[in-house]
Structures are given as C-alpha cells and as structure tokens.
N, C-alpha and C positions, 0 to 999 in steps of 0.2 A: 323174302330174303331174312334169314334169321341170324342175329348178330350177338357177338360176345366181346366186350370191351375189356381193355386193360386200364386199371385205375392210373397207371403211370402215364397214359395217353389221354387222360380226361380232357385237357384243354384243347388238344388237336381235334378230338372227336367232336367236342362242342363246336369247333369252328366249321368242320365239315358239315354238320347238320344245319347249322345257320346258313352256310353257303347254299345248301340244297332248298331251304325254306325261302330263300330270297330270289332264287333263279327264275327267270321268265322266258317265255318264248313269244313270237308274234303270230297272230292268226286273224286274218281279214281285218287288218289295221288295228287290232287290239292287243294288248299285252296280257298274257295269262300266266299264272304261276304254275310250275310243274306240281308243287304241293298246293293244290288249289283249295280255296275255301269252299264252303257249301254253296255260297252264292255263285262263285265261279263255275263249279261243277254244274249247277242247274242251268247256267247260261250255255255252257258247252253242250249239255244234254239237248237243250232246245235248237241249237245250231246243226247238230248232226242227226236228229231224230228221224227225219224224213229224207235224208240224203241217200245217195246210191252207195252200194257197198264198197265201190272203189273211190269214193269221194275223198280228196286229200285231208278233209277236216277229220276223217276217221282214222287218221294216222297218229293222232295226238295220244299222249300217255297221261294217266292220272296216278299220282303218287300220294301215299300216305305214309306217316312215320308214326310208330307207337313204341312207348317205353314201358318196361316192367318196373317193379320196385327195385329190383337188382340193377336195372339200367339206370334209374335216377341215382342210385348210390355209386355206380361206377363212374358217372359223369360228375360226381361230387356236387350234386344240387342240394342246397341247404334244406333241412328237414321240414321247415315250414313251407317250402314250396313244392313238397311232394304231395300228390293227391291223397286225401285223408282216409278214403274208404278202407275200413279195417281188413275187409276181405282181399282187396287189392294188395294191401301190404303183406298180408299172409301168404298169397300166392295159391294157384290152383291146387298144387300138390298137397298143401296143407288141408284144403277142403276135402280132397279125395281121401286122405288118410282119416279124417274125422268120419266120413261115411263108412269107411271099413271098420272103425271102432264100434259103430252103431250096428254093424252087421248088415249094412244095406248094399254093400258092394265088396268084392275082393279088391285088394289094392292094384289098380291098373298101372301104377307107376313103375312096378317091377318090370313090366313088359314094354316100357317106353323105348322109343329110339333114343340112343344115348345123347344125340345132339340136344334134346329137349331138357336135359338136367339143369342147365344153367343159362337161360336165355336173358339178354339184356334188352334187345330192341328187335322190332320187325319192320321192315320197309316193304309195303305192298306196291306192286306196279300192275296197272290194269291198262289193257290195249285191246283193240278190236280184233287183232290177229294173235295167233299163238306166239309167245315169246320164248326164244330158244335159250337153253342154259348149257354152258360149257364149263363143267367142274364146278367151281365156286363163283362163276361169273355169268351174268345174264348178257344176252346179245341183243342190243336195242338197234337194229339196223336202220330204223327210220329217224334216228335222232342223235347225232354224234356229240352234241352238247350234253344232253342227258347221259349219254354213255360215259362220258368223263366225270360227271357228277356222282354217278353210281360206283364207277371203278374203284374210287378212292376208299370205298368201304370193303373192298375184297379182302384185306388181311384179317378183317374181323368176322367174316362169314363162317358160320358152323354148318349151316344147311340151307338149301333152297327147295321149296315146294312149288310145283307147277300146277295151276288149276286150269280147267277147261270147261266151258259151259256145255252141258248136254241138252239136246232138244228131242221132242218126241216125233218129229217129222222133218223132212228137207224143205218143206214149203215155208219160206221166210216170212210169208204174210200171216200164217196161221199158227206156226209152231210155238210150243210152250216150253219153258224151262223144266227140266226133270233132274233126278238123281239116279244113281246106279241101280236102284231096285225098280226104276221106271216110274216113280210117282212124281206128280207136278209138285214143285218146290216153292216156298216163299208165298203161299196163297194168303195166309191170314196175318201178314205182317201189318203192324200199326201204320197209319198214314198221318202226316203232319200238315199237309197243305190242302187248302180247299179245292183246288182243281182235281188233285188226285183222289180226294175224298168223294167229289161229286162223280167222278168216273166210276169209282167202286159202287157207290150207291146205285147208279143208274143200270149197272150190270148185275145187281143182286137180286134176290127174290122179291118179286113185285115192287122193285125199286124202293125198297125200305130198309131201315136199320133199327127196327124195333126190338129184335131179339138180341143182336150183337152189332155193336158199333166199332168200326176200325180206327175211327178217330182217336188221336192221342195228343196230349200236350207235349211241348219240346222238353220238358223236364224228365219225360220218360227216357229220353236218349242222352241228354246233356247234363254236364256237371261243371260248376264254376271252377276255372283253372286257377288253382292257389299260386301257380308260378308267376302270375301277373298281379298288378296292384288291385287292391280292394276297389270294386265299383268299375273296373275297366271294361266290363261286359265281355270278357274273355272266356269262352267256354270250350270244354273238350268232352270226351265220352270214354267211359270205361269199356274195354273190349275183352271179351273171352274168346280165346283161340283154342281150337282142339282139332288134331288130326285124327279122324274116325275112319278106321279101315272097315270095308264091308265085304263080307264073304257071300257074294251074290249067288253061287251055286248052292251052297248049303241053305240059304234063304228060300230059293225055289224049291229045293227038295223037301223042306219042312212045310211049305205052303201046300205042296202037293199032298202030303200027309194029313194036313188039317182039312184040305178039301175032301179027301177021301172020307173023313170022319163026318162030313156033312151029307153023305149019301142018303140017310133016311129021309131027306127033305124033298118032298114032291114039288116044291117051288122051282128047284134048279136041278132037272135031270141032265142038262147038258154039262158034261165035265169042264169045258172051257169056263162056263158060267160059274161053276162051283170054285174054280181057282180064282176068278175075279172076286167072289164073295169072300173067300178065305183072306186074300190080301186086304180087302176093305175092312174085315173084322180086326185084323192086326193093327193097321194103320189108322182106322176110323174114316178114311175116304177111300173111294176107289181111285185107281191110278190116274183118272182124269180129273180128280178133285171133287167129285160128287160125294157128299157127306152120306155115310150109310145110315145115320140116324134119320134122314130125310127120305131116302129112296132105296128100294131093294135091287136097284141095278145102276150101272154107270149111265152117262149121257146127259148129266145135269138135272136141274129141277125145273119142270114147267112153271110159267108164271100165269097168273089168273087171266091176264089179257093177252095171251099169246107169247110166243117166244120162249127161250130157255135161258135160265141162269146156270152158266156152264160150270163154275166152281164156286158156289156161294158161300158167304160168310154170315149171313143174317139168319143164325140158328143158335140154339142153346140145347141143353139136355134135360130141361125141366119136365118134358113129357116122355122121357126115355129112362125110367127107373131100371136098375140092374140088380139082379141077385143070381148067383150061380145056378139055382135050380128053377127059377122063373125069370129067364133072361129077357133083357131088353133088346133094342135093335143094334146099339153100338155098345160093345163091351166097355166096362168101366176102366179096363186096363188097356184099351187101344191107345196108341201114341198120341193121337190129337186130343183125347179126352183127358189124359193124365197131364200133358204138357200145357193145355188151356181148358180148364174145366167149365169155363163159360157159365159161371154162377152157381154151380153145384158145390163148390168147395167152401163157399162163405155165405153167411146169411144176408149180408148187404149187397143189394144188386149192384153190379159194376165194380165192386171192390177188387175182385180178382183181376180186373183188367189194368190195375196199377202194377201188377207184377209182371207185365208183358215185356218181352225183349224185341229188338230190332235185328232180325236175322240177315246176315249178308255172306252166306257160304257159297262155295263153288266145288264142283266134283274135281277129283284129281285121279291120275292113272290111266294107263293105256289098256286097251281091251281089244280082242279080236273083232268083235261086233258090238256096236252100241245097241241099247235097247230097241231103238227104232228100227233096227235092221234084222230083227227076229232071230237072235242067236240060238243055236242049239244048246242042250245041256253041256256038252263037252267044250263049247265056246264061251261059257259063263266063267268069270274070273272067281277064284277062291281067296284072292288077297291082292295086295298092292294097288287096290283101287278104293275109293271112298269119297269122303267129304271133308274139304277144309272148312270146318265149321267156325263161323265167326258171329258174335252178336254183340250188339252195342246197348248200353243202358246207363242210367244216372246213378244206380248203385247195384253193385254186384251181389252184395248179400240180400237186398230186398227183392231183387229180380231173378237173376240167373240161379243163385244158390237156393232161393226159396222154390222156384219151380222144380229144381232137381231133388232137393231134400224133402220137401213138404208135399209135392204132388207126384213127380214121376217115380219116385222110390217109396211111396207110402207103403208101409209094410204089408197091409192087408190085401192090396191089389196093385203091385208095382207095374210100371210101364212095360208092355210086352216086347218093345224094341230095346229098351235101355237096361232092363234088369239082368242080373246074373241068371243062368238057367234055373228054374225052380224044380225041374225034374218031375216025375210022375207023382201022383197023389191028390190030395184034396185042396190043394191051394187054389184059391178063387181065380187067380190068374191063369189057371189051366182050363177053364170052362169057356164054352162058345156056343152061342145060339145057334140051333140047326134051322130055324125058321125066322122070317121077318114079318112082324105085325105092328100095326100102329097102335094096338093096345095088347094087353096081356090075357084077355079073356079066352083066348083060344088054347090055353094051356101049353105055352111055348116050352119046349124041351131044350136043354143044354146037352153038350157032349164034352166029356173030358179028353183033352189033347195037349200034351206039353209042347210048348213052343220055345226051343233054346235060343240063345243069344247069337246074333250075327254081325254085331257092330262092336268094334274094339277101339279103345282110345289109345293111340300110339304116341301121344305127346301133346303138350299144350302148355298155356300159361295165361295169366291175367296181365293186360296191358292198360295204359291210358293213351289216348290220342290227344296229345297236348294241343292247345290252341296255337294258331300261327304266330301271334304276338310273342308267346313264350319261346317258340323254336327260333324266332328271329333275334330274341334277346340273348341266346346262349353265348 
C-alpha cells in the first residue's frame, strides 16, 4: 500500500502509525504485534512452519511500515532523526538520472506509473492467502481489528500492488519459489543465523563453503535508527523498492533466437536442451538453479560422496575466464555474474561480499497460465506481470547502487537482463559460447546474437524501515 501524506495532517498521521505499531493480537496464549519485530516474526515462523495449510495459526498477518525521505519530511520529523544515508535522502529517481547522464541507462522515470512520482510511505501486508483489493482498500477478512487499523490510511492511498508467490510445481512438499521467466528466485541470499547457515552448508556442494560463503553479519542489513536516542540499540534497514515489469513472451522469443544461434554445437542437438542452455547463458543458472559455470545441464551438481546439490552457492568464477572470442562457460554479462561477481571484481577475497543485498521480492500480475502449467506462446504475457523487487541493506550507496552502477551496468559488459538493448555489432555482451568446456583448450567458439531488454522499471523509491521504538514514539 503506497501512501502520500499531507503536511497539514502530520500530527494525525503520526498518531495513526503509532497506533498501528502498538496494536497486538493474541495467539496461543501469547500477545503478538501486527507490526512484529524480527524476533516475533521468527517465533511466528517456528509456530507455523510444519502446520497444516488450514491451521488457524496461518491466518495471521505480518505488517511492515517504511518511510521515504519525503515521508519523513511530510511527518515533520526533525532532520537529526532522519536516516543519514545520502542515497536515501536523494531518492531512487536521482540515482537513475545520474545513470542516464553517464550513458548507462535511458531515463526510466519517464515511463513510470504516475503514482510513484511522490511516495511518502509503504505499508506491506503479508498473509498466507491472497489478499483482495477493492479500489484503494485492502480486504482483510480474517481480522476485523487489523482492517480498522489499515482503513484509516485509505484517504492517503495512491496505489496498491498485489504480490503472489509463484511455484514451479503443485507439490507443496517439494515446490520451489520462481519468478515469471520460470527461474528459481532468492537462491543466493545472505544468511544471518547459524541454523539457516548450517542448513545451507549441508545442502551445498560436498557440504562446504570454501568457494563462497552465504554467511553475513547483521550490519549488512541493519542500520542504527537515528530516530531513537544514542545507544538505544534500535535498528532499522534501508529498503529499495522497484516495480519491474516483465515481457515474458518477448523473452521467450529472443531465447529461441539465441538457442538457434547455438545450433553448431554438437553437445546439444536436442532443441529443448538448446533452449535450456540459452536461458542459463543469459541468467547464469538453469531454471532449477544449477550454475552453468559448474555444469553443462540442469539437474544440480553431484557431490563427491553421493547425492545432488540441487541449487548450490559454493562456487566462484576463478576458473571460468571470459572473452568474446575465447568464451568461458558462464558469460561475464550473465545476470548472476554481474550482480554478484563472486571475487572476480575485486582483488581482496571476500571483499565483494560486503556489497551484497538481502532480496525479498514477490511476483505480481495475473496470467492465463503460470510457468508450471506449460503455457503456449499465445498464453505468455507481454506486460502487466513482473516482480515487486525489494532489497534491504545497511547502506544504499555502498550496496544496491554499487551493484547496479559498478557491476550490472559496467560499460564493457553490462548485465544481459538489466541493460538497455545493445543492438547488433561487436559489443562484448552480444557474444555467447556455443560449447561448454571445463577448460579452453578445445578452441571454444563464440556466436554473436543481440539480446534485447525484457524487464522495465515502472516505479520505485528508497525507503527506511524504522525501528519499532521509533514508530511507537511518533
């Protein structure tokens, strides 16, 4: 729910946010806040993780409130209590216009949905079931108290976006989260707690993390909240939100074109396998999460002592050098290689891991058939579907903006997914390896095939997720 406030109503809106932050509900003899702390959310997660799909505990809602710099100003919060990150204070549109001046992007703000031109706050509501929207109101059938708490913000609503998780199968025991192009999502996110890290390690290649470690310190995601007194141990997080529209049909058409260009390759005579390879070249992983730098096919990576690492993270690109004419296995302009270079972008091992972000996006939009249902070309959407991209970090400039500016849009080989179309010609990002080899002694050939843009930013903003003590003090 995206909000725009009136400065003349600042005191009223502060009281409404404070009331939302203080509100609680009762579950199994315990009080929980609707606007739950990380600790409360973890406890709720433990309570519902192994419950049946219709268990009453799954009817609970999780709420989060985020403020933009303009939102802090509209609420008349003193300057010293506004998060200090310069990028946050400048806003997303300023960063995008700077990229345009550098010639790295056309200005996407010209095509934004008008609602995103002046956003003050965002309220995110998560639920196990699809939440219905009626105009500028959300319908929370399972909780009348929360309905009342949210309804009071209706006069300030400028737009509402509905997200819906997509899965790659109907089997609740084994299905995985995907996005509209059909790729597994959120695979390489940082982890902050030992239990989750141990699970990741045990499922990775040979149960090791010697090449790449997903572990991260809390400072990667958290920033001290200046809205609370010094030393109060009150923390928030900077949020980048972007509405990314995906043209799925055009993506599949251009994948077919790229797959056709790989036809000289005797390794992949099967047209369906060529399509899988083409998708893996663009994204850097096969749709099931298998990294193309490790394997010439999907299905995960075999472990030394048996078993399969289904979507591993314990790899880097140190033994996969790239050049347009002597190609490596994973193109340097593939999406995962540009957004997380895994050691190739800096000289100090592990330094680039400090720029990581914590992604928490969700697909949006309705389509005739989801990827798992095998849609025909005519049933593939050309717009109105995509990803509500969200990422958290301790510093927008050092993390999100660094990834986009320094890595994804590096002029010599920009990200194949994010760049503006390079067109035909000798641009390095138009070249793709026709064969897969563990070394380059076999004289690997590259083929030139332009790959246009299929993802478009329709709006967005920088926010701060304030600490709960700050929200309760408004």
